[in-house]
N, C-alpha and C positions, 0 to 999 in steps of 0.2 A: 560516536566512533563508527567507522565503517565496518562492514562484515569482515571477519578474519578470512584468510584464504581457505581454510578448511570448511567454514560455515558457508561461504560463497559456493564452493564446489558441491557441498551437500545440497544446497538449494538448486543449483544448475542440474544436478543429477535427478533430484526428485521432481522438479518442475518441467523437465524436458518434454514429457508427454503433453503438457499444456500447449507447447509450441510457441515460438517467437518471443520468448521471454529474454529481455536484455537487462543487464545490470550496469549502473554507473554511480559513481560517487557524487553526492550532493549534500550540501549543508551539514557536513560532518557525519553523514550516514551514507547508506547505500540505498539507492532507489531501484525498484524492479518495475520494468515497463513492458507493456504489450501493446503493439500498434500505436506507439507514441504516448500512451496514457500510463501515468503512474498508478500502480495498483497495490504496491507494498513498499514498506520501508524496513530496513534492518539497522538497528542501533545496538551496539554492544552484543552482537550475536543473538539478538532477540528479533523475531519476525513479527511485524505489524501489518495487517491487511486492511484495505480500504473498507469502510463500513458506511452503509446508508440504511434507510428504513427497511429495505427488503432483506438484507442479510444480518442485520443487527440482532434479531431474535436468536439466531444460532449461537452467536457469541454470548448472549445473556444466559441461554440455557447451559452453556458449557462452564459457566462460573461467573464470578463477579467481573464486570467489564474493566479492562485495563487499557485505557486509551494512551497513546503516546503523548507524553507531556514534556514541556521544556519551559525554561524561564527566560523571559526577555524583558529587559528594562524593569526588573524587579517584579514582574507579573507572571504567574503560572498560566500557561496556555496549553490547551489540548488540541490535538489534531484528530481528524476523523479516520484514524488508523488505530486499530485495536490489536492488542497482543494475541497471538495465536496460542490457544491452550497447548501446554507442553506435550500432552499425549498425542497431539496430531503429528508431531515430528517423528513419531514411531509408526504412523499410519499413512504411508505415502498416498494411497488412493483417496483417502479422506482429505488430506492436505491439498491435493490437486483440486478436489471439488470445492474446497473453501477458496483456493486461489482463483478458480474460475468465477466464483460468486463475487469475489473482490474485483475482478476484471469487469464483470457486468455492472457492478456498482460504479466503477470509474467511468464506464460508458454512459450510464444514466446521468451522472453528475455533469459530465461534459456536454451531454445533449441538452441539459436544462440551462446551461450558461448561455446568456445572450451574447451574441458576437459584439465586439467593441465597435462603436461607430467611429468611422474615420472622419476626421475633420477635413472639410473641403479646403483646398488651398485658396488663399485670398485672391479675388479677381484683380488682374492687373491691366 
């Protein structure tokens, strides 16, 4: 489910100082983007931030990891987006720091991806 209007407004307000955050519906949830990179997902008014090896320890210290999960073709799948600890929703400055770390994680992941090779058109 996408973010409710109230939760979307809450995120817009609290993440405004991060700058350039855009929201759009996708795959039955709401994606948060910065500079064209997906760094967070919202499902059922729960915020999940992008995690990689550099920001994962902060999530682990805050409590048991709660990755975003869904079932597809009868298999449980996990995404590299982890639930934000509830207490951060009451700490706007810390929430923004975590959002910036998720943006940095998205940039690192994007930089590691190899560009797709274009197939050459057949010679005629």
